[in-house]
C-alpha positions as CSV (number, residue, x, y, z in Angstrom):
1,M,-105.0,20.0,-38.2
2,L,-108.5,18.5,-37.6
3,H,-110.1,17.6,-34.3
4,R,-113.8,15.9,-34.9
5,V,-114.9,13.8,-38.1
6,Q,-118.7,13.2,-38.1
7,P,-121.1,12.3,-40.7
8,V,-123.7,14.5,-39.3
9,C,-122.0,18.1,-39.2
10,A,-123.7,20.8,-37.1
11,A,-121.6,23.7,-38.7
12,Q,-123.0,22.8,-42.1
13,D,-126.6,23.8,-40.6
14,A,-125.0,26.5,-38.5
15,A,-128.1,29.0,-38.9
16,A,-130.6,26.4,-37.9
17,R,-128.5,24.6,-35.1
18,F,-126.9,25.6,-32.0
19,C,-123.2,24.2,-32.8
20,P,-120.7,26.7,-31.2
21,N,-117.9,23.8,-31.6
22,G,-118.9,23.1,-35.3
23,G,-115.6,24.7,-36.3
24,L,-113.8,21.5,-35.1
25,S,-115.8,19.2,-37.0
26,V,-115.7,18.0,-40.5
27,T,-117.6,15.4,-42.3
28,P,-115.6,11.9,-43.6
29,E,-116.8,13.2,-47.1
30,F,-115.2,16.6,-47.0
31,L,-112.1,14.8,-45.5
32,D,-111.9,12.4,-48.1
33,A,-112.4,15.4,-50.7
34,A,-109.4,17.3,-48.7
35,I,-107.0,14.3,-49.0
36,G,-107.7,14.0,-52.9
37,L,-107.2,17.7,-53.3
38,V,-103.9,17.6,-51.5
39,K,-102.9,14.5,-53.5
40,Q,-103.8,16.0,-57.0
41,Q,-101.8,19.0,-56.1
42,G,-98.5,16.7,-56.0
43,Y,-98.3,17.0,-52.2
44,D,-96.4,13.9,-50.5
45,L,-98.4,12.4,-47.7
46,V,-95.8,11.9,-44.8
47,P,-96.1,11.1,-41.1
48,L,-95.5,14.2,-38.6
49,E,-92.4,12.5,-37.6
50,E,-90.9,12.8,-41.0
51,V,-91.0,16.6,-41.4
52,P,-87.4,17.4,-40.0
53,Q,-85.9,15.6,-42.6
54,R,-88.1,17.1,-45.5
55,L,-87.3,20.7,-44.3
56,Q,-83.6,19.7,-44.0
57,A,-83.8,18.6,-47.8
58,A,-85.6,21.7,-48.6
59,R,-82.8,23.6,-46.9
60,E,-80.2,21.8,-49.1
61,G,-82.4,22.3,-52.4
62,R,-82.9,18.7,-52.5
63,A,-86.7,18.8,-52.1
64,R,-88.5,18.2,-55.4
65,R,-92.1,17.8,-54.0
66,P,-94.2,19.7,-51.5
67,F,-95.5,17.6,-48.7
68,A,-98.6,17.3,-46.1
69,A,-98.6,15.7,-42.3
70,F,-102.2,15.2,-40.9
71,T,-103.0,15.4,-37.6
72,L,-106.0,15.3,-34.9
73,D,-105.8,16.6,-31.6
74,D,-107.4,15.2,-28.4
75,G,-108.3,11.5,-29.5
76,Y,-112.4,11.8,-30.3
77,R,-113.9,8.6,-30.9
78,D,-114.9,9.5,-34.0
79,N,-111.7,9.6,-35.4
80,R,-111.5,5.9,-34.8
81,E,-115.0,5.2,-36.8
82,H,-115.2,7.9,-39.2
83,A,-111.7,9.2,-40.1
84,W,-109.7,6.2,-39.8
85,P,-111.3,4.3,-42.7
86,V,-110.7,7.7,-45.0
87,F,-106.9,8.0,-44.2
88,R,-106.6,4.1,-44.8
89,K,-108.5,4.5,-48.4
90,H,-106.0,7.0,-49.1
91,E,-103.0,5.4,-47.5
92,C,-102.3,8.5,-45.7
93,P,-100.1,8.7,-42.7
94,F,-101.9,10.6,-39.6
95,T,-101.2,11.5,-36.0
96,I,-103.7,11.4,-32.9
97,F,-102.4,14.0,-30.3
98,V,-103.5,12.0,-27.3
99,C,-104.4,13.8,-23.7
100,P,-104.1,11.0,-21.0
101,S,-106.6,12.3,-18.7
102,F,-109.4,12.0,-21.8
103,A,-108.4,8.7,-22.6
104,D,-108.6,7.5,-19.1
105,G,-112.2,8.8,-18.9
106,E,-111.8,11.4,-16.2
107,G,-110.8,14.5,-18.3
108,E,-112.9,17.8,-18.7
109,L,-113.8,18.8,-22.2
110,W,-115.1,22.2,-20.5
111,W,-116.0,23.3,-24.2
112,E,-118.0,20.2,-24.7
113,V,-119.6,20.6,-21.3
114,L,-120.6,24.0,-21.7
115,E,-122.2,23.3,-25.3
116,R,-124.1,20.1,-23.5
117,A,-125.6,22.0,-20.9
118,I,-127.0,25.1,-22.7
119,A,-128.3,22.6,-25.6
120,I,-130.3,20.5,-23.1
121,N,-131.5,23.2,-21.0
122,D,-133.9,26.2,-21.3
123,E,-131.8,27.9,-18.6
124,V,-128.5,27.5,-17.2
125,H,-126.7,28.4,-14.0
126,P,-123.3,30.2,-15.0
127,L,-121.8,30.4,-11.6
128,L,-119.7,32.9,-13.0
129,P,-119.0,36.3,-11.5
130,D,-120.6,39.3,-13.4
131,L,-123.6,37.4,-15.2
132,P,-126.8,36.6,-13.7
133,A,-127.8,33.5,-11.5
134,H,-129.7,32.5,-14.3
135,L,-129.6,32.6,-18.3
136,L,-132.2,31.7,-20.4
137,T,-131.6,29.2,-23.1
138,D,-134.9,28.3,-24.3
139,T,-134.8,29.4,-27.9
140,L,-131.5,29.1,-30.5
141,S,-131.0,32.7,-30.1
142,R,-131.0,32.6,-26.5
143,K,-128.6,29.5,-26.5
144,K,-126.1,31.7,-29.0
145,A,-126.2,34.5,-26.6
146,A,-125.6,32.5,-23.8
147,W,-122.6,30.9,-25.1
148,E,-121.4,34.5,-26.1
149,Q,-121.5,35.7,-22.7
150,M,-119.7,32.8,-21.1
151,Y,-117.4,31.3,-23.5
152,L,-114.4,33.7,-23.0
153,P,-114.7,34.2,-19.1
154,V,-114.4,30.3,-18.8
155,R,-111.5,30.2,-21.7
156,Y,-109.6,32.5,-20.0
157,M,-110.1,31.3,-16.4
158,D,-107.1,30.3,-14.3
159,E,-106.4,26.6,-15.6
160,H,-107.2,25.1,-11.7
161,E,-110.1,27.2,-11.2
162,Q,-111.7,26.5,-14.2
163,R,-111.6,23.2,-13.7
164,A,-113.2,23.1,-10.3
165,W,-115.7,25.7,-11.7
166,L,-116.7,23.1,-14.5
167,M,-117.5,20.3,-11.9
168,R,-119.8,22.4,-10.1
169,F,-121.6,23.8,-13.6
170,G,-122.0,20.3,-14.8
171,E,-123.6,19.3,-11.4
172,R,-125.7,22.4,-11.5
173,N,-126.8,21.9,-15.4
174,R,-127.3,18.4,-15.5
175,V,-124.1,17.3,-17.2
176,D,-122.1,14.6,-16.0
177,V,-118.4,16.2,-16.9
178,H,-116.6,12.8,-16.7
179,G,-119.4,10.7,-18.4
180,L,-119.2,13.2,-21.4
181,C,-115.6,12.5,-21.6
182,R,-115.9,9.2,-21.7
183,E,-119.0,9.1,-24.3
184,L,-116.9,11.4,-26.8
185,V,-112.8,10.5,-26.4
186,M,-111.4,7.0,-27.3
187,D,-110.2,4.9,-24.3
188,W,-106.8,3.3,-24.3
189,N,-108.0,-0.1,-25.9
190,E,-109.5,1.7,-28.9
191,L,-106.4,3.8,-29.4
192,R,-104.5,0.5,-28.9
193,E,-106.7,-0.9,-31.5
194,M,-105.6,2.0,-34.1
195,A,-101.8,1.7,-32.9
196,S,-101.7,-1.9,-34.9
197,D,-101.9,0.6,-38.1
198,P,-98.5,1.5,-39.4
199,L,-100.2,4.8,-41.1
200,C,-101.3,5.8,-37.1
201,S,-98.9,7.4,-34.9
202,F,-99.4,9.1,-31.6
203,G,-98.3,12.4,-30.2
204,A,-98.3,13.8,-26.8
205,H,-101.3,16.2,-26.0
206,T,-100.1,17.3,-22.5
207,E,-101.7,15.3,-19.1
208,H,-104.7,17.7,-18.4
209,H,-105.1,19.7,-21.5
210,H,-104.0,22.8,-19.9
211,A,-103.1,25.9,-21.6
212,L,-99.1,25.7,-20.8
213,A,-98.3,29.3,-20.6
214,R,-100.5,30.0,-17.9
215,L,-99.0,27.5,-15.6
216,D,-95.8,27.9,-13.8
217,E,-92.7,26.2,-15.4
218,E,-92.3,23.2,-13.0
219,E,-95.9,22.3,-13.9
220,A,-95.9,23.1,-17.7
221,Y,-92.8,20.8,-17.8
222,Y,-94.5,18.1,-16.0
223,E,-97.6,18.0,-18.3
224,M,-95.5,17.4,-21.5
225,A,-93.4,14.9,-19.7
226,A,-96.0,12.9,-18.1
227,S,-98.1,12.9,-21.1
228,R,-95.5,11.4,-23.4
229,A,-94.6,8.8,-20.8
230,H,-98.2,8.2,-20.1
231,V,-98.9,7.4,-23.5
232,E,-95.8,5.4,-24.2
233,G,-96.5,3.3,-21.3
234,E,-100.0,2.5,-22.4
235,L,-99.8,2.2,-26.4
236,G,-96.1,0.5,-26.4
237,V,-95.0,3.1,-29.0
238,R,-92.5,5.9,-29.2
239,V,-93.7,9.3,-29.0
240,S,-91.5,12.0,-30.4
241,T,-94.3,14.6,-31.3
242,L,-96.1,17.1,-29.4
243,A,-99.4,19.4,-29.8
244,Y,-99.9,22.2,-27.2
245,P,-103.3,22.5,-26.0
246,Y,-105.3,25.7,-27.6
247,G,-102.0,26.3,-29.3
248,D,-102.4,29.8,-29.6
249,P,-99.6,32.5,-28.8
250,D,-101.6,33.3,-25.1
251,S,-101.6,29.2,-24.4
252,A,-97.9,28.4,-26.1
253,G,-94.9,30.7,-26.7
254,Q,-91.0,30.6,-26.3
255,R,-90.9,29.3,-22.8
256,E,-93.2,26.1,-23.9
257,F,-91.1,25.9,-27.2
258,R,-87.9,25.7,-25.2
259,L,-89.4,23.2,-22.8
260,A,-90.5,21.1,-25.6
261,R,-86.6,21.2,-27.1
262,R,-85.5,20.5,-23.7
263,L,-87.7,17.4,-23.3
264,G,-86.4,16.0,-26.5
265,F,-89.6,16.4,-28.6
266,S,-88.5,16.4,-32.4
267,V,-91.6,18.0,-33.6
268,A,-94.2,20.5,-31.6
269,V,-97.3,22.0,-33.4
270,T,-99.1,25.2,-32.5
271,T,-102.3,26.6,-33.6
272,R,-101.0,29.6,-35.3
273,K,-101.8,29.8,-39.1
274,G,-99.3,29.0,-41.7
275,H,-97.1,26.8,-44.1
276,L,-94.3,25.3,-43.2
277,Y,-90.6,26.8,-44.8
278,P,-87.3,25.6,-44.5
279,E,-86.4,28.4,-42.1
280,H,-89.1,26.3,-39.5
281,L,-86.0,23.9,-39.1
282,D,-84.4,25.9,-36.6
283,H,-88.1,26.2,-34.8
284,L,-89.2,22.6,-34.9
285,T,-91.0,22.8,-31.6
286,A,-93.2,25.7,-32.7
287,L,-94.6,24.8,-36.3
288,P,-97.9,26.4,-37.5
289,R,-100.8,24.1,-39.1
290,L,-103.5,24.9,-41.3
291,S,-107.0,24.1,-39.9
292,L,-109.7,21.9,-41.6
293,N,-112.5,24.0,-40.2
294,G,-115.7,22.8,-40.3
295,Y,-117.8,26.1,-41.0
296,Y,-115.7,26.0,-44.1
297,Q,-115.9,22.5,-45.8
298,S,-115.3,24.0,-49.4
299,L,-112.6,22.8,-51.6
300,K,-112.4,26.2,-53.1
301,H,-111.6,27.2,-49.7
302,L,-108.9,24.7,-49.1
303,D,-107.5,25.4,-52.5
304,V,-107.2,29.2,-51.3
305,L,-105.3,28.2,-48.1
306,L,-103.0,25.6,-49.6
307,S,-101.7,28.5,-51.9
308,G,-100.3,30.0,-48.8
309,L,-101.4,33.6,-49.5
310,P,-103.9,33.9,-46.8
311,F,-101.3,33.1,-44.3
312,M,-98.8,35.5,-45.8
313,L,-101.1,38.2,-45.6
314,Y,-102.2,37.0,-41.8
315,N,-98.4,36.8,-41.0
316,R,-97.9,40.3,-42.7
317,F,-95.5,38.4,-45.2
318,R,-93.3,36.9,-42.6
319,R,-92.4,33.1,-43.0
320,L,-92.0,32.5,-39.3
321,N,-94.4,33.3,-36.6
322,V,-92.7,32.1,-33.8
323,A,-92.1,35.0,-31.0
């Protein structure tokens, strides 16, 4: 799992810079090295759509080699500029999960807006209950403190209240919310260019990047279905895979897994941590992923993750974490 790929990655200098979203970004050089390590360790690089067949082969004892599928969430513009050449170099298939409101230039990337507002201002107006009317952000330590105070209240706000708050917050703190979306995320023409590459496939990422578990069932169903239809209509491709926004258990659970099955998605991925096992064949809409984190751009770290041991410990030696 990746999000952003940028030559200058703030996370590499986190102690001296304000980069609260730095974990979402890796350098092209690290992506290159990571794919190289995966290949060196004998993994087949496969499209995400091939995962069910691979798991079936493993269940039947026909699998001879491990496999890996690379995915990128949200469709950041740097995926095209900096990740795409790396994938082509390695002939590595990859899937981009597209949120149509982002590609339309009308999405609200609240985590990016919050970072930008704190970064460019010497004080911010949180417009949040239980916080002061102003927070000083004139030093690095104060910027980090402001982020810590605001992040969780915004992250777990009601989805629709959050978006209304964000527009007020952006206007009050000199950030053009939709302008930032257009700056950071690919538009449909850029996505169409990538669609010409057989290495690239596209998945749905809901229409508005809501935490589905916090929506009622009808709206959650709509978000998944409309996203797929929108991407297929714009790009002229078949979409059979889905990534749940945020992807943690508070954002996607058994109801969402069931809805994804009902909608006919062949694969849906979470951000739950783990490797894939034959048992996942019965839970194809609840798959875990291994994150390439910008704060840990080390092949030694990745080598440990590829061993699977950290995830076995994290999941208390359970192969499945689908509850």
